[in-house]
NUROBA-198782 format. One line per 5 residues: number of its first residue (from 1); their letters; for each residue x, y, z of N, C-alpha, C. Coordinates in Angstrom, 2 decimals. Example, Ala and Ser with C-alpha at 12.3 -4.5 7.8 and 13.67 -1.06 7.14 Angstrom:
1) as) 13.19/-5.69/7.80/12.30/-4.50/7.80/13.20/-3.30/7.80 ~ 12.85/-2.25/7.08/13.67/-1.06/7.14/12.90/0.03/7.87 .
//
This chain:
1) mkcpy) 19.46/80.73/211.45/20.47/81.94/211.23/21.25/80.92/212.94 ~ 22.21/80.79/212.76/22.87/80.59/214.80/23.40/82.06/214.65 ~ 23.55/82.04/215.96/25.18/82.77/216.70/26.27/82.05/216.54 ~ 26.82/82.90/216.33/28.56/82.74/215.27/29.25/82.27/217.22 ~ 28.73/82.86/217.98/29.39/82.90/219.21/28.78/81.24/220.26 .
6) casee) 27.73/81.26/220.30/26.40/80.17/221.26/26.02/79.17/220.75 ~ 25.73/79.22/219.43/24.81/78.19/218.43/23.64/78.82/218.41 ~ 22.89/80.02/219.27/21.11/79.55/219.61/20.49/80.83/218.50 ~ 20.14/80.06/218.36/18.90/80.97/217.00/18.09/81.62/217.92 ~ 18.38/82.32/219.15/17.27/83.88/219.84/18.15/84.91/219.11 .
11) lktle) 18.22/85.30/217.96/18.75/86.65/217.24/17.73/87.50/217.07 ~ 18.13/88.84/217.43/17.56/89.92/216.96/18.14/90.69/216.23 ~ 18.04/91.65/215.58/18.26/92.59/214.00/18.26/94.01/215.16 ~ 19.20/94.59/215.09/19.86/95.95/215.75/19.85/97.25/214.54 ~ 20.08/96.52/213.01/20.66/97.78/212.41/20.38/96.78/210.86 .
16) trdsp) 20.13/97.62/210.01/19.65/97.03/208.83/20.41/98.24/208.18 ~ 21.35/97.83/207.34/21.52/99.24/205.98/21.81/98.11/204.42 ~ 21.16/98.66/203.49/22.28/98.45/201.71/23.07/99.27/201.79 ~ 23.90/98.85/200.91/24.72/99.52/200.15/25.07/99.42/198.58 ~ 25.52/100.16/197.98/25.27/100.60/196.11/25.57/99.35/196.17 .
21) qnttr) 26.56/98.05/196.07/27.01/97.09/195.07/25.46/95.70/195.83 ~ 25.01/96.33/195.94/23.07/94.83/196.27/23.64/94.03/197.57 ~ 23.76/94.85/198.44/24.27/94.04/199.22/23.48/94.44/200.32 ~ 23.27/93.75/201.61/22.34/94.35/202.86/23.76/93.88/204.51 ~ 23.59/95.02/204.84/24.76/94.87/206.00/23.64/95.04/207.26 .
26) rrkec) 23.05/93.88/207.97/22.74/93.94/208.95/23.60/93.21/210.94 ~ 23.36/93.63/211.29/23.44/94.24/213.27/22.92/93.09/213.61 ~ 23.63/92.06/213.83/22.50/91.73/215.12/23.09/91.47/216.35 ~ 22.69/90.67/217.22/23.07/90.90/218.88/22.30/89.25/219.19 ~ 22.97/88.33/219.63/22.10/87.22/220.63/21.38/88.08/222.05 .
31) ikcgk) 20.22/87.47/221.54/19.60/87.28/223.00/20.37/86.53/223.90 ~ 20.86/85.37/223.94/20.66/83.96/224.50/22.27/85.10/225.16 ~ 23.37/84.93/224.46/24.57/85.29/225.26/25.23/86.89/224.55 ~ 24.01/87.89/224.00/24.49/89.07/224.34/25.80/89.95/222.77 ~ 26.31/88.65/222.87/27.42/89.47/222.13/26.70/89.58/220.57 .
36) rftty) 26.96/90.52/219.74/26.89/90.99/218.43/28.16/90.49/217.32 ~ 27.13/90.53/215.89/27.46/90.44/214.66/27.23/91.30/213.79 ~ 27.59/90.85/212.55/27.29/91.73/211.90/27.06/90.42/210.31 ~ 26.00/90.59/209.63/25.99/89.76/208.53/25.75/90.55/206.98 ~ 25.60/89.53/206.03/26.13/90.75/204.33/24.87/89.27/203.99 .
41) eyiet) 23.93/89.78/203.80/23.08/89.37/202.33/23.54/90.08/200.93 ~ 23.66/88.61/199.56/23.52/89.71/198.28/22.64/88.41/197.36 ~ 22.30/89.67/196.34/21.89/88.23/195.41/23.01/87.50/194.23 ~ 22.56/86.41/194.47/23.33/86.12/193.65/22.46/85.31/192.51 ~ 22.97/85.66/191.26/22.40/86.36/189.77/22.95/84.27/189.41 .
46) iemmv) 24.22/84.74/189.07/24.47/83.01/188.53/25.96/82.78/189.08 ~ 25.87/81.92/189.25/27.26/81.13/189.60/28.38/81.37/189.07 ~ 28.71/82.34/189.16/29.93/82.74/188.02/31.28/81.65/188.34 ~ 32.52/81.60/188.46/33.39/80.19/187.94/34.66/81.32/187.76 ~ 35.71/80.99/188.41/37.06/81.57/188.16/38.35/80.68/187.28 .
51) rkkdd) 38.73/80.93/186.81/40.09/79.75/186.21/40.87/80.63/186.24 ~ 41.59/79.71/187.48/42.90/79.83/187.81/43.76/79.61/186.70 ~ 45.12/80.25/187.66/46.54/79.99/186.43/46.66/79.07/186.08 ~ 45.94/77.60/186.93/47.23/76.30/186.75/45.31/75.85/185.67 ~ 45.40/76.93/184.90/43.27/76.69/184.11/42.45/75.55/184.72 .
56) klerf) 42.68/74.90/186.16/40.96/75.07/186.94/40.94/76.33/186.88 ~ 38.89/75.16/186.84/38.10/76.08/187.40/37.42/75.98/188.73 ~ 37.38/76.63/189.65/36.89/76.32/191.12/35.39/77.80/190.17 ~ 34.46/77.31/191.97/33.58/78.04/192.65/34.08/80.14/192.79 ~ 33.30/80.88/192.71/33.86/82.37/193.14/33.70/82.08/194.40 .
61) danki) 34.56/82.60/195.12/34.08/82.60/196.72/34.78/84.11/196.94 ~ 33.73/84.97/197.88/34.07/86.20/197.71/34.59/86.13/199.18 ~ 34.65/85.03/200.15/35.65/85.24/201.35/37.05/84.90/200.53 ~ 37.54/84.41/199.91/39.33/84.44/199.84/39.62/85.51/199.87 ~ 38.71/86.31/199.00/39.33/87.45/198.68/39.18/88.33/199.72 .
66) irglq) 37.90/88.49/200.64/38.48/89.32/202.32/39.31/88.86/202.71 ~ 40.04/87.59/202.81/40.63/87.00/203.33/42.24/87.56/202.79 ~ 42.15/87.58/201.70/43.61/88.44/201.06/43.17/89.66/201.49 ~ 42.94/90.14/201.19/42.86/91.73/201.67/42.43/91.73/203.59 ~ 42.08/91.10/204.45/42.52/90.64/205.45/44.01/90.88/206.02 .
71) kacek) 44.79/90.42/205.35/46.23/89.80/205.75/46.70/91.07/205.22 ~ 46.48/91.73/203.69/47.48/92.92/203.50/46.53/93.79/204.24 ~ 45.82/94.42/204.49/45.18/95.78/205.90/45.76/95.38/207.48 ~ 46.12/94.16/207.63/46.78/93.71/209.31/47.74/94.94/209.28 ~ 46.71/95.79/210.73/47.97/96.55/211.61/47.56/98.27/210.95 .
76) rpvsl) 46.67/97.77/209.26/46.87/98.92/209.22/45.32/100.04/209.37 ~ 44.87/101.29/209.03/43.85/101.71/209.61/42.86/101.18/207.91 ~ 42.49/100.69/208.23/41.22/99.94/207.45/40.59/98.63/208.90 ~ 39.03/99.70/208.03/38.40/98.30/208.81/37.37/97.41/208.06 ~ 37.22/96.00/208.90/36.37/95.10/208.57/36.07/95.35/207.29 .
81) eqihe) 34.27/96.57/207.88/33.17/96.75/206.96/33.92/97.12/205.86 ~ 34.83/98.34/205.86/35.80/98.73/204.03/36.00/97.63/203.27 ~ 36.75/96.32/203.89/37.18/95.22/203.98/36.34/94.90/202.84 ~ 35.15/94.59/203.60/34.11/93.98/203.14/33.07/94.71/201.89 ~ 33.75/96.08/201.76/32.89/96.46/201.24/33.98/97.00/200.21 .
86) lagwv) 34.74/97.11/199.65/35.57/96.40/198.60/35.04/94.99/198.35 ~ 35.71/94.09/198.36/34.69/92.95/197.80/33.62/92.72/197.57 ~ 32.83/93.63/197.76/31.80/93.66/197.35/31.35/95.02/195.99 ~ 32.50/95.94/196.10/32.01/96.41/194.66/33.45/95.74/193.80 ~ 34.32/94.75/194.12/34.46/93.53/193.40/33.85/92.50/192.55 .
91) rqdlm) 33.04/92.12/193.37/32.23/91.19/193.25/30.76/91.77/192.33 ~ 30.61/93.56/192.23/29.79/93.70/191.38/30.07/93.74/190.14 ~ 31.13/94.49/190.42/31.68/94.83/188.95/32.68/93.53/188.16 ~ 32.74/92.36/188.53/33.09/91.17/188.06/30.91/90.45/187.57 ~ 30.50/90.66/188.49/28.37/90.33/187.80/28.63/91.52/186.50 .
96) lrgke) 28.38/92.44/186.46/27.96/93.88/185.47/28.80/93.39/184.26 ~ 30.41/92.48/184.28/30.18/92.23/183.29/29.83/90.92/182.07 ~ 29.04/90.09/182.92/27.88/89.48/182.61/28.55/87.59/182.14 ~ 29.80/87.85/182.35/30.31/86.39/182.24/29.97/85.41/183.21 ~ 30.27/84.32/182.47/29.98/83.42/183.35/30.96/82.40/184.49 .
101) evssq) 32.22/83.20/183.78/33.78/82.49/183.98/34.28/84.12/183.73 ~ 35.59/83.53/185.02/36.47/84.74/184.79/37.55/84.40/185.84 ~ 38.64/85.27/185.35/39.66/84.57/185.84/40.28/85.11/186.83 ~ 41.52/84.95/187.64/41.70/85.04/188.91/42.34/86.40/188.76 ~ 43.19/86.43/187.39/43.84/87.57/187.00/42.69/88.83/187.08 .
106) eigdl) 41.70/88.54/186.83/40.72/90.19/186.74/40.01/90.67/188.01 ~ 40.38/89.26/188.94/39.79/89.48/189.88/40.88/90.10/191.20 ~ 42.46/89.95/190.56/43.26/90.31/191.63/43.91/92.16/191.02 ~ 43.45/92.06/189.44/43.35/92.68/189.31/42.17/94.48/190.15 ~ 41.53/93.91/189.49/40.18/94.67/190.57/40.46/95.15/191.56 .
111) vmkyl) 40.90/93.83/192.49/40.55/94.01/194.30/42.40/95.12/193.84 ~ 43.14/95.20/193.29/44.56/96.02/193.53/44.04/97.15/193.10 ~ 42.72/97.33/192.45/42.14/99.17/191.89/41.68/99.72/192.84 ~ 41.14/98.87/193.77/40.23/99.17/195.03/41.19/99.60/196.28 ~ 41.80/98.65/196.34/42.89/98.46/197.38/43.89/100.03/197.08 .
116) kdldr) 43.97/100.59/196.11/45.19/101.43/195.62/44.75/102.25/196.61 ~ 43.51/102.88/195.96/42.14/103.66/196.60/42.64/103.91/198.78 ~ 42.42/103.03/198.68/42.27/102.85/199.97/42.95/102.59/200.80 ~ 44.51/102.04/200.56/45.12/102.29/201.26/47.07/101.93/200.57 ~ 47.72/102.62/200.45/48.56/102.10/199.64/49.62/101.22/200.09 .
121) iayir) 50.03/101.14/200.97/50.55/100.45/202.39/49.43/98.60/202.11 ~ 48.57/98.81/202.03/48.42/97.34/202.20/48.37/97.00/200.81 ~ 48.24/98.15/199.38/48.29/98.19/198.15/49.33/97.19/197.39 ~ 50.25/97.84/198.55/51.97/97.10/198.19/52.26/95.56/198.61 ~ 51.39/95.49/200.12/51.88/94.29/200.46/51.01/93.20/199.62 .
126) fasvy) 49.81/93.52/199.04/48.96/93.15/198.38/49.50/92.77/197.03 ~ 49.74/93.65/196.25/51.09/93.31/195.13/52.04/92.51/195.12 ~ 52.76/92.48/196.36/53.86/91.54/196.33/53.49/89.74/196.54 ~ 52.11/89.79/196.92/52.08/87.94/197.09/51.26/87.88/195.33 ~ 50.50/89.04/194.95/49.93/88.94/193.93/50.40/88.99/192.90 .
131) kkfee) 51.91/89.24/193.27/52.33/89.40/191.49/54.07/88.71/191.77 ~ 53.68/87.88/193.09/54.55/87.30/193.46/56.02/87.73/193.05 ~ 56.49/89.32/194.06/57.45/89.78/193.91/58.59/88.79/194.55 ~ 60.07/89.06/194.25/61.30/87.87/194.16/61.82/88.54/194.94 ~ 62.26/90.87/194.43/63.49/90.69/194.70/62.94/92.66/194.97 .
136) pedfr) 64.07/93.02/195.50/63.92/94.40/196.41/62.90/95.08/194.89 ~ 63.73/95.15/193.75/63.83/96.03/192.22/62.20/95.60/191.86 ~ 61.70/94.52/192.40/60.16/94.74/191.98/59.19/95.63/193.28 ~ 59.88/96.13/194.08/59.25/96.91/195.12/59.31/98.30/194.87 ~ 60.44/98.45/194.43/61.26/100.00/193.98/60.20/100.13/192.56 .
141) qllle) 59.93/99.69/191.96/59.24/99.90/190.31/58.03/99.95/191.17 ~ 57.22/99.36/191.58/55.38/99.44/191.46/56.01/100.73/192.78 ~ 56.26/101.14/193.93/56.90/102.72/194.74/56.78/103.52/194.07 ~ 57.72/103.67/191.98/57.62/104.22/191.09/56.33/104.31/190.70 ~ 55.59/103.00/190.39/54.17/103.40/189.86/53.30/104.27/190.34 .
146) vkke) 53.01/103.82/191.68/52.41/104.44/192.66/52.84/106.16/192.77 ~ 54.00/106.03/192.78/54.05/107.37/193.15/53.85/108.63/191.77 ~ 53.99/107.53/190.08/53.21/108.48/189.37/52.14/109.26/189.53 ~ 51.09/108.00/189.95/49.85/108.49/189.50/49.53/109.76/190.90 .
//
């Protein structure tokens, strides 16, 4: 592994934590430049494939979930660690299903399920893109659903 800032291979691990999602979080520091960063390790048991809405098939990529969550959680009190943890929960739920192929809808539904408990504003932002809101009424309907629960 190389430092993402200076590409040095001289790194030291400061802290290691295991999470319930079979993920290992490591806090590292570059000896050369002194910058710190976090890495995540997980066991990849099967190569999961995602069936997109246009019926194309592509490899599962947790980074896509993380990028979507980062956009939804922008300027919200949600840490990058919480975003990674949520993506880990989604990944774990999908792996527990034991299927080699999942739909993009299954992934989106799981993200929404966990995001709703984490931050409701981020949930609404994510839903507006995921469900392709086009009218203000779409937001009203979602707000009514959230309010009922």
